[in-house]
C-alpha positions in Angstrom: 32.8 -211.1 45.9 35.1 -214.0 46.4 35.2 -215.6 49.8 38.4 -216.3 52.0 38.3 -219.0 54.4 40.9 -219.3 57.2 41.7 -221.1 60.5 42.0 -218.9 63.5 42.9 -219.5 67.2 41.0 -216.5 68.3 37.3 -216.2 68.5 36.1 -215.0 65.1 33.3 -212.5 64.5 30.0 -213.9 63.9 29.5 -212.5 60.5 31.8 -212.7 57.4 34.0 -209.6 57.2 35.7 -207.8 54.4 39.5 -208.5 54.0 41.8 -206.8 51.4 44.8 -208.7 49.5 46.7 -206.8 47.0 43.9 -204.2 46.7 41.3 -207.0 46.0 38.4 -207.2 48.5 37.4 -210.7 49.8 34.6 -211.7 52.1 36.4 -213.5 55.0 35.1 -216.1 57.2 37.5 -217.4 60.0 36.9 -220.9 61.6 38.1 -221.3 65.3 40.5 -224.2 65.6 42.7 -225.0 68.5 45.0 -228.0 69.2 42.4 -230.1 70.9 39.2 -228.9 69.1 37.1 -232.1 68.3 36.3 -232.9 64.7 32.5 -232.7 65.3 32.9 -229.1 66.7 35.0 -228.2 63.7 32.4 -229.4 61.3 29.9 -227.3 63.1 32.0 -224.3 62.8 32.5 -224.8 59.2 28.8 -225.0 58.6 28.4 -221.8 60.3 31.2 -220.1 58.3 29.5 -221.5 55.1 26.3 -220.0 56.0 27.8 -216.7 56.7 29.4 -216.6 53.3 26.3 -217.8 51.5 24.3 -214.9 53.1 26.9 -212.6 51.9 26.3 -213.8 48.3 29.6 -215.7 48.0 29.7 -218.6 45.7 33.4 -219.2 45.3 36.1 -219.0 47.9 39.8 -219.5 48.7 40.3 -222.3 51.2 43.0 -223.3 53.5 45.6 -225.9 52.3 44.5 -229.5 52.8 41.0 -228.5 53.8 38.8 -231.5 54.7 35.5 -229.6 55.3 34.5 -228.6 51.7 31.4 -230.6 51.8 30.0 -228.3 54.5 30.5 -225.4 52.1 29.3 -227.1 49.0 25.9 -227.6 50.7 25.6 -223.9 50.9 26.8 -223.7 47.1 30.1 -222.2 48.1 33.0 -223.9 46.1 36.6 -223.4 45.6 38.0 -220.7 43.1 38.4 -222.4 39.7 42.2 -222.8 39.2 41.9 -224.3 35.6 42.0 -220.9 33.8 45.1 -219.8 35.6 46.9 -223.2 35.0 46.0 -222.8 31.3 47.4 -219.4 31.3 50.6 -220.7 32.7 50.7 -223.9 30.6 53.8 -223.0 28.7 55.9 -222.1 31.9 54.5 -225.2 33.6 55.7 -227.4 30.7 59.1 -225.6 30.6 59.6 -226.3 34.3 58.6 -230.0 33.9 60.9 -230.6 30.9 63.8 -228.7 32.7 63.3 -231.0 35.6 64.1 -233.9 33.3 67.1 -232.1 31.6 65.2 -231.3 28.4 65.7 -227.9 26.8 64.5 -225.9 23.8 65.4 -228.7 21.4 62.3 -230.6 22.5 59.3 -231.8 20.8 56.2 -230.4 22.5 52.5 -231.1 21.8 49.1 -229.6 22.5 46.0 -231.7 22.4 42.5 -230.2 22.4 39.0 -231.0 21.1 38.8 -227.5 19.6 41.0 -224.5 19.0 40.1 -222.0 21.8 41.9 -218.7 22.6 43.6 -220.5 25.4 44.9 -223.1 23.1 46.0 -220.6 20.6 48.0 -218.7 23.2 49.6 -221.8 24.5 50.5 -223.1 21.1 52.1 -219.8 20.1 54.2 -219.9 23.3 55.3 -223.4 22.5 56.3 -222.4 19.0 58.4 -219.6 20.3 60.3 -221.9 22.7 60.6 -225.3 21.2 61.9 -226.6 17.8 59.0 -228.9 17.0 55.4 -228.4 18.1 52.5 -230.7 17.3 48.9 -229.6 17.4 46.4 -232.4 17.8 42.8 -230.9 17.2 40.2 -232.6 15.1 40.0 -229.7 12.7 41.3 -226.3 12.1 44.8 -225.0 12.9 45.6 -224.2 9.3 45.2 -220.4 9.6 47.2 -220.5 13.0 50.0 -222.4 11.3 50.1 -219.8 8.4 50.2 -217.0 10.9 52.9 -218.4 13.0 55.1 -219.1 10.0 54.4 -215.6 8.7 55.0 -213.7 11.9 57.7 -215.8 13.5 59.1 -218.1 10.9 58.1 -221.2 13.0 56.5 -224.4 11.7 53.4 -226.1 13.4 52.9 -229.8 12.8 49.0 -230.3 12.4 47.1 -233.5 13.2 50.1 -235.6 14.2 50.2 -239.4 13.9 49.8 -241.4 17.2 53.5 -242.3 17.0 54.5 -238.7 16.7 52.5 -237.7 19.7 53.9 -240.6 21.8 57.4 -239.5 20.9 56.8 -235.9 22.1 58.9 -234.9 25.2 56.0 -233.0 26.7 52.3 -232.4 26.1 49.7 -229.9 27.2 46.3 -231.8 27.3 43.4 -229.4 26.9 41.3 -232.4 26.5 41.8 -236.0 27.7 44.2 -238.2 25.9 44.4 -241.5 28.0 47.1 -242.8 25.9 49.4 -240.0 26.8 50.4 -240.4 30.4 54.0 -239.6 30.3 55.8 -237.7 33.1 55.3 -234.4 31.4 51.7 -234.7 30.0 50.1 -231.9 31.9 46.3 -232.3 32.4 44.5 -229.0 31.7 40.9 -230.2 31.1 37.7 -230.1 33.1 37.7 -232.6 35.9 41.5 -233.2 35.9 43.1 -233.2 39.4 44.9 -229.9 40.3 48.6 -230.6 40.6 50.1 -230.7 44.1 53.7 -230.3 43.1 53.5 -226.9 41.5 54.7 -224.0 43.7 53.6 -220.5 42.9 55.3 -217.5 44.3 55.3 -213.7 43.7 58.7 -212.6 44.3 58.0 -208.9 44.4 54.9 -209.2 46.7 55.4 -212.4 48.6 55.4 -210.5 52.1 51.9 -209.2 51.2 50.2 -212.6 50.8 48.6 -214.6 53.6 50.0 -217.9 54.6 48.3 -221.2 54.9 45.8 -220.8 52.0 45.7 -222.7 48.7 48.1 -220.5 46.8 46.7 -221.5 43.4 43.1 -220.6 44.4 44.3 -217.2 45.7 46.4 -216.2 42.7 43.5 -217.5 40.5 41.2 -215.1 42.1 43.6 -212.2 42.0 44.4 -212.8 38.4 40.7 -213.2 37.6 40.0 -209.8 39.2 42.9 -208.0 37.4 44.8 -207.5 40.6 47.7 -209.7 39.4 49.5 -210.3 35.9 50.6 -213.8 35.0 54.1 -212.6 34.4 54.4 -211.7 38.1 54.0 -215.4 39.1 57.2 -217.6 39.5 56.3 -221.1 39.0 58.6 -224.1 40.1 58.1 -227.8 40.7 58.6 -229.7 44.0 59.1 -233.3 43.3 58.4 -235.4 40.1 55.4 -235.0 38.0 52.5 -237.4 38.1 50.9 -238.9 34.9 48.3 -236.7 33.4 45.1 -236.7 35.3 46.3 -238.9 38.2 46.2 -237.9 41.9 49.6 -237.3 43.3 
């Protein structure tokens, strides 16, 4: 079961309790925090909440926004829900929002860079080809069969193993593996170790009133999606403020 950590101003139960969000069950642990609660006391309460989740068998959890007490949970082997798979699934829409923010439309040149052609990369490349006029695929090997399939099924062309100059000229890029030389305003980092974006807002227009407030929204939606309680098509994605260079902290 996935954990769900929240702040509360009321005395919480001593044990983690079950909480349901969109028909998905979470193991919830509340941390008592009031206006003048000392930091040392908060750390102690966080340790207690972490132990409660660990005893319940939780290893991943949804945490509050701007949560500074993650080390207390890491010591109990409770870490945040992995948001990277969700961002990869929404990569095409994220790129669209980033390009639209700069006034770039479907006439753009988009690129995808990866160390290998995974199922996630194939899905993203296909989406790019259906949306943009020119799509570059930068992988060390492979891609020929995918290019033939895209041409056969959709009549679109995929440019394989582009030169460095072509990549640099792309309006936007999805980076499934690091490319330090590509740090433009719409080079989106989607590889292990990249910093999660802070300017992406995710909403569920039809279900927004059923979602709790104050938690990391991307962690919550990643948990719901991973459990099959949510479809990516239900997520509305928008940007707040400018994009940061790929891999950089905002």
